[in-house]
N, C-alpha and C positions, 0 to 999 in steps of 0.2 A: 504494500500500500504506500503510495507516495505521500509526501508531506501535505500536499493539497488535499488529497482524499482523506487523510487522517484528520485534518482540520475541519473539512466539510462534515465528516461523520460526527466529530465532537460537537460541532454547532447544531447538527440535526438532533443529537441526543439532548443537548441543553434546551432546545426549543420544545422537544417532546416533554421533558421534565417540567419546564416552566408552564406548559399548557395542561399539566396534570395527566398526560397520556401515559406516563410511565410512573408506576408507584416506586417511591423511595422507601427503603428500610432503614430504621434508625439503629445505629451500632451502639450497643450498651457499653458501659464502663470506659468511656472515653472522656478526656478532660474537657472537651467542648462538644457541642452537638455535632454529630457526624452521621452522614447518611450515605447510602450506597444503592446502586441499582443491582438487583438480583441477577445472577448470570443468565437465567432463562429469559428475563426481560431484555438483557443486552443482546442476546441472539436474535430476538424479534426485531430490535432496532437495526441491527446489522442487515437483516433480510430486507427490511423496508428501504434502507438506503440503497442496497444492491438493486432491488427492483425499480426504484425510482430512477436510478442511473440507466439501467438497462432499457427501460421504457421511455426514457427522456421526459419524465414528468416533473414539472416545476414544484417547488415547495408550496407555492400558492395553490396550485391545482390539487396537490395531494391533500392539503388542509381542507379545501372545499369538499373533496371526496369523503374525507373522514367525518366532517361535520354533517354532510348529507346522510351518510350511513348511520351515524349516531342518532340523528333525528328520526330516521326511519325505524330504528330499533326501539326508540322511546315511544313512538306513536303506535307501534304494532301490538 
């Protein structure tokens, strides 16, 4: 993975975390509040980034697709 790809993936993960799409787990017994993404969630994020690149889907388009799908599930 190139530096650019690594940076892009990190930013995608940060956006997903900020939007509440990826649950964070609090690590106990740490001197400060410490959170991490479970390994199974990390694999899902990596797959999303891979598919987005492969299908040439913009972040904006992906967000719209997720919002639309979430809305459909909530109203079903």
